[in-house]
Structures are given as structure tokens and as C-alpha cells.
C-alpha positions in Angstrom: -41.6 -24.7 27.8 -38.3 -23.2 26.7 -35.9 -24.7 27.4 -33.4 -23.6 29.8 -29.9 -24.9 29.4 -28.6 -24.9 26.3 -25.5 -23.3 23.8 -26.2 -20.9 21.4 -24.3 -19.3 19.1 -24.1 -16.4 16.7 -21.8 -14.3 14.4 -20.6 -11.2 13.6 -18.5 -9.6 10.7 -16.0 -6.6 10.9 -16.2 -3.2 8.5 -14.0 -4.7 6.5 -15.4 -7.6 5.3 -16.3 -7.7 1.8 -19.9 -7.3 2.3 -20.3 -5.0 4.9 -17.8 -2.8 2.7 -20.8 -2.8 0.2 -23.4 -2.2 2.6 -21.4 0.9 4.2 -20.9 2.1 0.3 -24.5 1.5 -0.3 -25.6 3.5 3.1 -23.0 5.9 1.9 -25.2 6.6 -1.1 -28.8 6.7 0.9 -27.3 9.1 3.3 -26.3 11.4 0.4 -29.4 11.5 -1.4 -31.5 12.0 2.0 -28.8 14.7 2.9 -29.9 16.9 -0.1 -33.4 16.0 -0.1 -35.2 13.6 2.5 -38.0 12.5 0.6 -35.5 11.3 -1.9 -35.9 7.5 -3.2 -32.5 5.3 -3.1 -32.7 1.6 -3.7 -28.9 0.9 -3.9 -26.8 -2.3 -5.0 -23.4 -2.6 -4.5 -20.8 -5.6 -5.3 -17.0 -5.0 -4.7 -14.1 -7.6 -5.8 -10.0 -7.3 -6.6 -9.8 -3.3 -7.2 -13.1 -2.9 -8.8 -16.4 -1.5 -7.0 -19.9 -1.5 -9.3 -22.6 1.0 -7.6 -26.2 -0.2 -9.4 -29.9 0.9 -8.5 -32.9 3.3 -9.1 -32.9 6.8 -7.4 -35.2 9.8 -7.8 -33.6 12.8 -6.0 -31.5 16.1 -6.9 -29.6 16.3 -10.0 -26.5 17.4 -7.8 -25.7 13.6 -6.7 -23.7 12.8 -9.5 -22.0 9.9 -10.5 -18.2 11.0 -10.1 -19.8 12.1 -6.6 -20.6 8.8 -5.4 -17.7 7.3 -7.1 -16.2 10.0 -4.3 -18.4 8.8 -1.6 -17.1 5.0 -2.2 -13.6 5.5 -1.8 -14.2 7.9 1.0 -16.0 5.0 2.8 -13.2 2.6 1.6 -10.6 4.6 3.3 -12.2 4.8 6.4 -12.7 1.3 6.4 -8.7 1.0 6.1 -8.3 -0.4 2.7 -4.7 0.6 1.2 -3.6 -2.8 -0.1 -2.2 -3.7 -3.7 -5.8 -5.8 -4.3 -7.9 -3.3 -2.8 -7.0 0.1 -2.2 -9.1 3.1 -1.8 -7.1 5.5 -4.1 -6.8 3.6 -7.7 -10.0 1.1 -7.4 -12.1 0.9 -10.4 -15.2 2.3 -9.6 -18.5 2.1 -12.1 -21.7 3.6 -10.9 -25.1 2.3 -13.1 -27.4 4.4 -10.9 -30.7 5.0 -13.2 -34.5 6.7 -12.4 -37.0 5.0 -10.5 -39.7 3.1 -12.0 -42.6 5.1 -12.6 -45.1 1.9 -12.2 -43.4 1.8 -8.6 -43.9 5.1 -7.8 -47.0 5.5 -8.6 -47.7 2.9 -6.2 -45.8 4.5 -3.3 -46.2 7.9 -3.6 -49.1 9.8 -1.7 -51.8 11.1 -4.3 -54.9 12.6 -3.4 -56.5 11.3 -0.3 -54.4 8.5 -0.9 -51.3 8.1 1.8 -48.0 7.4 1.0 -47.9 3.2 0.4 -45.3 0.8 1.4 -42.4 0.6 -1.0 -42.8 -3.4 -1.4 -44.6 -6.0 -0.1 -42.9 -8.2 3.2 -42.8 -9.4 6.5 -40.7 -8.1 9.4 -39.6 -8.7 12.5 -38.6 -6.9 15.8 -36.9 -8.7 19.1 -35.9 -8.1 22.8 -34.9 -9.7 25.5 -33.4 -8.9 28.8 -30.7 -10.6 28.4 -28.4 -8.0 28.1 -28.8 -4.2 29.4 -29.0 -3.1 25.4 -32.2 -5.8 25.6 -30.5 -7.3 22.8 -29.7 -11.4 22.7 -25.9 -11.9 24.2 -24.5 -13.9 21.5 -24.7 -11.4 18.8 -23.9 -8.5 20.7 -21.1 -9.9 22.5 -19.8 -11.0 18.5 -20.4 -7.5 18.1 -18.3 -5.7 20.5 -15.1 -7.8 19.9 -14.6 -6.7 16.8 -15.8 -3.3 17.2 -12.8 -3.4 20.0 -10.2 -4.6 17.6 -11.6 -2.2 14.8 -11.2 0.4 17.4 -7.3 -0.4 18.4 -6.4 -1.1 14.7 -7.3 2.5 13.4 -6.1 4.4 16.8 -2.3 2.8 15.4 -2.5 0.6 18.8 -2.4 -2.6 16.9 -1.5 -1.5 13.4 -0.6 -5.3 12.1 -4.5 -6.2 12.1 -6.3 -5.8 8.8 -9.8 -4.4 8.1 -11.4 -8.5 7.3 -12.3 -10.0 10.4 -15.3 -12.4 11.7 -15.9 -13.4 15.1 -18.4 -16.6 16.6 -19.1 -16.4 20.1 -21.1 -19.9 21.6 -22.9 -19.0 25.1 -23.9 -21.0 27.7 -27.3 -20.8 29.3 -28.4 -22.2 32.4 -32.1 -21.4 34.1 -32.6 -19.3 30.6 -30.2 -16.5 31.7 -26.8 -16.2 29.6 -23.2 -17.3 32.0 -20.6 -17.4 29.8 -18.7 -18.2 27.2 -17.8 -21.9 25.9 -16.2 -21.3 22.6 -14.9 -18.1 20.9 -14.0 -17.8 17.1 -11.8 -15.1 15.5 -10.6 -15.3 12.0 -8.7 -11.2 11.3 -6.9 -10.2 8.5 -3.0 -9.7 9.4 -0.6 -7.1 7.4 2.2 -9.4 8.6 2.7 -12.3 6.5 5.3 -13.8 9.6 2.4 -14.2 12.3 1.5 -17.3 13.1 -2.2 -18.3 14.5 -0.9 -18.0 17.9 0.8 -14.5 17.6 -2.3 -13.5 16.3 -4.4 -14.9 19.8 -2.2 -13.5 21.4 -2.2 -9.5 20.1 -6.0 -10.2 19.8 -7.0 -12.2 23.2 -6.5 -9.3 25.6 -9.3 -7.1 23.8 -11.4 -10.0 23.3 -11.5 -10.8 26.9 -12.1 -6.9 27.4 -15.5 -7.4 25.4 -17.1 -10.5 27.5 -18.8 -10.0 30.9 -16.1 -11.1 33.8 -15.9 -14.3 34.5 -17.7 -15.5 31.1 -14.5 -16.6 29.8 -12.8 -19.9 31.7 -10.6 -22.2 31.4 -12.6 -24.8 29.5 -13.7 -22.0 27.0 -12.2 -23.2 23.6 -10.5 -20.7 21.5 -10.4 -20.7 17.8 -8.0 -17.8 16.7 -7.0 -17.6 12.5 -7.8 -21.3 12.7 -6.9 -22.1 8.8 -3.6 -20.6 9.5 -2.0 -16.9 7.7 -4.9 -14.7 6.6 -3.2 -11.7 4.6 -5.3 -11.3 1.5 -8.5 -9.9 2.9 -11.6 -8.0 2.0 -12.9 -7.7 -1.8 -9.5 -8.8 -2.9 -10.5 -12.3 -1.1 -13.8 -13.0 -1.7 -15.9 -10.8 -3.8 -18.7 -8.8 -1.4 -22.5 -7.9 -1.9 -24.8 -5.6 -0.5 -27.5 -7.0 2.0 -25.8 -10.7 2.4 -25.5 -10.2 6.1 -28.6 -9.7 7.2 -28.4 -12.3 10.5 -25.4 -10.3 11.2 -27.6 -6.8 11.3 -30.3 -8.4 13.0 -30.1 -10.8 16.2 -28.4 -13.0 15.2 -30.2 -16.0 14.5 -32.3 -15.4 18.0 -35.2 -14.5 16.4 -37.0 -14.9 13.2 -36.4 -12.5 10.3 -38.3 -11.2 6.9 -35.5 -12.2 4.5 -34.8 -8.6 3.6 -32.2 -6.2 3.8 -31.5 -2.7 5.0 -28.4 -1.2 4.1 -29.2 0.8 0.7 -32.7 1.7 0.8 -34.3 4.8 2.1 -36.8 4.9 4.4 -39.7 4.6 2.6 -38.8 0.8 2.3 -40.4 -1.4 5.1 -37.8 -3.8 4.9 -35.7 -1.4 6.5 -38.1 1.3 8.1 -40.6 -1.2 9.2 -37.9 -3.3 11.0 -36.8 -0.6 12.8 -40.1 0.1 13.9 -40.8 -3.4 15.2 -37.3 -3.3 17.6 -38.4 -0.3 18.5 -41.4 -1.3 19.8 -40.1 -5.0 21.3 -37.6 -2.8 22.8 -40.4 -0.8 24.5 -42.8 -3.7 25.6 -39.8 -5.5 27.0 -38.5 -2.2 29.0 -41.7 -1.5 30.3 -41.7 -4.8 31.9 -44.9 -6.3 30.2 -42.3 -9.6 29.5 -39.1 -10.6 29.1 -39.1 -11.5 25.6 -41.0 -10.0 22.6 -41.1 -11.0 18.8 -42.8 -8.6 16.7 -44.3 -9.1 13.4 -45.3 -6.6 11.0 -46.5 -7.1 7.4 -47.1 -4.7 4.5 -48.3 -5.0 0.9 -46.8 -2.8 -1.9 -48.7 0.4 -2.4 -51.0 0.1 1.0 -50.3 2.3 3.6 -51.4 0.6 7.0 -49.8 -2.6 8.1 -52.1 -6.0 7.0 -51.1 -7.3 10.4 -49.4 -6.8 13.9 -48.0 -10.1 15.9 -47.0 -9.7 19.2 -45.4 -12.7 21.1 -44.2 -12.6 24.5 -42.9 -16.0 24.7 -44.7 -17.1 27.7 -42.8 -14.2 30.0 -45.9 -11.5 29.5 -47.7 -9.7 32.2 -50.5 -8.5 29.6 -52.8 -10.1 27.4 -50.7 -10.6 23.6 -54.1 -9.3 21.3 -54.4 -6.2 24.4 -51.0 -4.9 22.8 -51.1 -6.0 18.9 -54.0 -3.0 19.1 -52.4 -0.8 21.0 -49.2 -0.8 19.3 -51.4 0.9 16.7 -52.4 3.6 18.8 -48.8 4.4 20.5 -47.1 4.5 16.9 -49.1 5.3 13.6 -47.4 2.2 11.6 -47.6 3.3 8.1 -44.5 4.0 6.1 -45.0 8.1 6.6 -45.9 7.5 10.3 -42.5 4.9 11.3 -40.4 7.8 9.2 -41.8 10.9 11.3 -42.1 9.2 14.3 -38.5 7.8 14.5 -36.8 10.6 12.0 -35.8 8.4 9.5 -35.5 11.0 6.7 -32.6 12.1 7.9 -28.7 11.1 6.6 -28.0 8.9 9.4 -27.8 5.2 7.4 -23.9 5.1 7.0 -23.0 4.5 10.5 -25.7 1.4 10.9 -23.6 -0.5 8.4 -21.3 -2.4 10.5 -21.9 -3.7 14.1 -25.4 -4.5 14.1 -28.0 -2.3 13.5 -29.8 -2.8 16.9 -28.4 -2.9 20.8 -26.7 0.7 19.6 -26.7 3.9 21.5 -29.3 6.5 20.2 -27.7 9.5 18.8 -28.3 13.3 19.3 -28.8 13.4 15.8 -31.5 10.7 15.1 -29.0 8.4 14.7 -30.3 4.4 16.3 -33.6 6.8 17.0 -35.2 2.9 16.9 -33.6 1.8 20.6 -35.0 4.7 22.6 -37.3 3.8 25.3 -39.8 6.8 25.3 -43.0 4.2 24.7 -42.9 2.6 28.3 -45.7 4.7 29.9 -47.6 4.6 27.2 -47.5 1.1 26.7 -47.7 0.0 30.6 -51.1 2.4 30.2 -52.7 0.2 27.3 -51.3 -2.9 29.3 -53.2 -1.7 32.4 
């Protein structure tokens, strides 16, 4: 039987964290290509350090997406995040673009041709997860770690708290009783601040009201331990203080360690790459399973081979909370959704420029957007899954 009483911790990082700056730039490039050509191919990696951004990777798309335009997109992303500092400034940082054509050998294995359907862009395993801990059907520690940082970003950008800088990290330890989240035993927040005279206590006084707003009533008690800027001053932030790379925050992007991860990053990849699209599909299916009342927790694994259309395996684990047979669900999931790369893209409308917004505060547990963004958070398969479950 699963443990019922325990502590579990997850962390999040803000949009100004060096790695998230890189995720944002890489996804801005993906969106630019998809906006011009929905079937474009993009694999874009970004590095950011003191006043320098390097963008590299492989693409196949319209020639209208020039290196100068990509550099402009990177500047606009950095400007929106809020970096206008001596060591990292959106307007004068050096930007090098080294994108080149996609390998013809990869293309021949992945593209549809003749009677062959489009194949997966790579081999790999992808996981999706959902649980009843929160209204969003997400694990509580990662969800509330995200909410804290999103709230602080909102008040920073609105001008309500201009002293806060873009770079920040949060960490929330949740106490579980009877298998349910009931409180927070510790909160860790490190946030960049632009006033060098501020002490850790000063920063806590600024951020504590917003942290309390972000957490459920009653979860913070007199016993909750706080660590706000525990190392002291945090003025030098972002890529000026720490080099950033695309794809280094895969646990932050998903379930905060509460579920398995296949190892593939999301940002910078067009939706033919199953690292991204199949992970979205697995979350979509797991969320619908839980929303349909077929289990309180659900983990789904999909696996693929490069150039092969259909998944090699579909695995469902309801963690002893299920109301139906898991093997029946494994077979039924293939009926409610075509799990080939093209089937996933068409079902979830993933060929749209919807990815830059996913680059911070988590790819899951978000509200679906009218233009197709976060389509994998919809629960429109509930009736079909209940029918399958019998």
C-alpha cells in the first residue's frame, strides 16, 4: 500500500532563470517557423551567458525566417522577461545564430512517403501523469511552486514591486496526511532584487504576502519554516550570474519529481518530436482518465522508435486507485486517440505557434487557450473513456 503520511518537495524557477531564458528563446523560434509553415521542422538550442546569446540547431522551413529575424525574436523575449541590466541587456547583448538545415537522413526516416505514415522524430519513452491532489489534477508541490513565482512575476511586471528582479527560484515542501496534501512545512524562495541595500528580511517582507496569496488557506502555519534569500544579497541574476541552456529544467517543466520522466526536454522542438508531443498526449490521456473517475492517480507511458509511426507500447498504472482494468485502458487509449506523431498533432492541434507561452511556470496544469494553447489540458475524452472502462 502506498504511504499515506509523508513530506514531498518540488521546485520551480522563474521566467528569468538562465535556463528558462533559453527555453523561451528556443520556443520563440519554434513559434516563428510554425506561424509561417505549420509543417516546419525545428530543433533549436540556446545558450545564454553574460551579454551573449548563442542559438544553434536544425530547421526546415521558409527562407523568410532569417538570422536577423531570429536575433530580433530573442531580443524581444529577453525584453519581455525584463532584463535591462549591465551584464545582460536585451538591447545590446550579442546574439549569434547558427541554425542550419535539418539532416536529410533524419528527414527520410521521419517524413511520410508513399504508403508510409510520418514516423516519430526519435526513439524514446514519454510519461504523463495526473492526480486528484488539486483542481488542476496536478501534484500540489510543483503546482504551488509555480503559482508563487507566477504571482511574483505579475507584480514585478505590473510595477507593483519593481524592486524584484526577473531571476527567482521557489521550493515548497507539502505535508501529506491520509494521502492528501494538507499543509506546507517549508517554503524556500530566492529572488533577484535590484536594490543592493535590501536584506533577506527586507525581501521576505516584500514577497511573503504574495506567497500567502498563492497557497491554500490554512496551509501556512506558525510551524512553517521560511528561507527567503538564505544566502543574502541576490543582485546579479540571470545569465550574467549563471550560464543558461535550453532543456535543463525538465522536472520543473513536468511534475516536480512526483512522476517518472522519460528524459527528453520540450522547448525548442517542433511537435513532430515525440519528446514533446507524446509527453503532451500522455498528460492529456492521464488527465482524462482521472477526470473520468477511473482512478485517483494515473501514470501513462508511451514509447516510440525513430521513423516508426505507432507507439511500441502503451502502459497505464492507476497506483491501486483504479475502478477499471488497466490492460483494458491500455487497449482503449489507442481507440480514443491516434497515437502516431501525426495523430497526436492533429488531435491536439499542435502545429500552431503556441509554444513560447509554455516555456515557464510549467507545461501542465494550465488553462487551455482559445487558440489551441495547452490543448492537452482539456478533459474532452471523459465520456469516451467511461464507455471503454465499462
